[in-house]
Steps between C-alpha positions, in 0.01 A plus 500: 500500500553488876268351759205729557425656834144520622473861379669399174247222448219746577637747245536223242137401565383862468677529165343178369153606618543845347610354167205259496252779581633722221495220242151394609367854485690655207687226311862391471617813318393714796719302740809718472760491775401853602130406516569183697722681749245780544217248552712313756603822675874447452778664304542370145851375572361276776351277232851409383611403851240225491476405131749490213246665269137604467436178306644294787268685737196425281598134470541474877161667550338253259653199674392636838145552373485143365630374834238689696202425278562145384740321725380646827140439394581140410698444817199598709292212364457156653672252267316207655162594353392333176655654185169628354415699813862613536498627140186705563636640826838581345332680212281703733785586740709631210206697364431653840869587544486692173172662600664620821794639304383614157834670443667158518267373228547803272875502557525128424297535180710790373828337599408168334428681172833685504849412381600478867300178532751326276790650694343383827572153366176343611612435857174627648295314241685173566424530870131548423508211252651275770209586730241436228697193386489347847126548505473346151705194604287445808182524292627262234614253767158512667327452166327838521688704236573458131860439403526815291812711438593737780486809282141421401391433859678814616313703237168347605590601857621857435277627217188536719703682767623746240154556353327543836770732635489720191123521544541596867752768413236639263241512778337155503488338846473121493305338782627203698240283328626611157859432601397153619343435160818622328713269715268209418532584130880499528476160666277374218783575252737283703261215591496165327 
């Protein structure tokens, strides 16, 4: 693939956003090349100028979503604050990023449950695990966190986000006070 121009990068972004919206709204099966192109407002052949296949487009959209929600959220946090407070803030920032973009959450859930997740190779997940792993190491070093396996800590971190987001999608609106309690509960699972 050649270097993208500004308009090429914009078109690529429109295609990824369109694919994510369709998957979030209607599921993976609905994300045909024709549907993606129509949603993006481009000709169907344009998709193949930017991606080798529809699957490559969906994988790129998933990685982009993980970048935006997790890594950008984590990068915005002050790494000098104590690990317990940083954990709570990281959790809440990620939750709020999903709240602001429910399509990202729904797309991520559907993608992760599909065969494409295996094909993606776990690149996005490894990047997230590095972020959570750095937080874990800091908390263990400070004596604040249990030395538990990363996959367990990651599950204790993500499961409440998934539950609360699914509830919000179904009409429940969590207050800031309730989200603070949820973040404190996540911290309790990590604390010594």
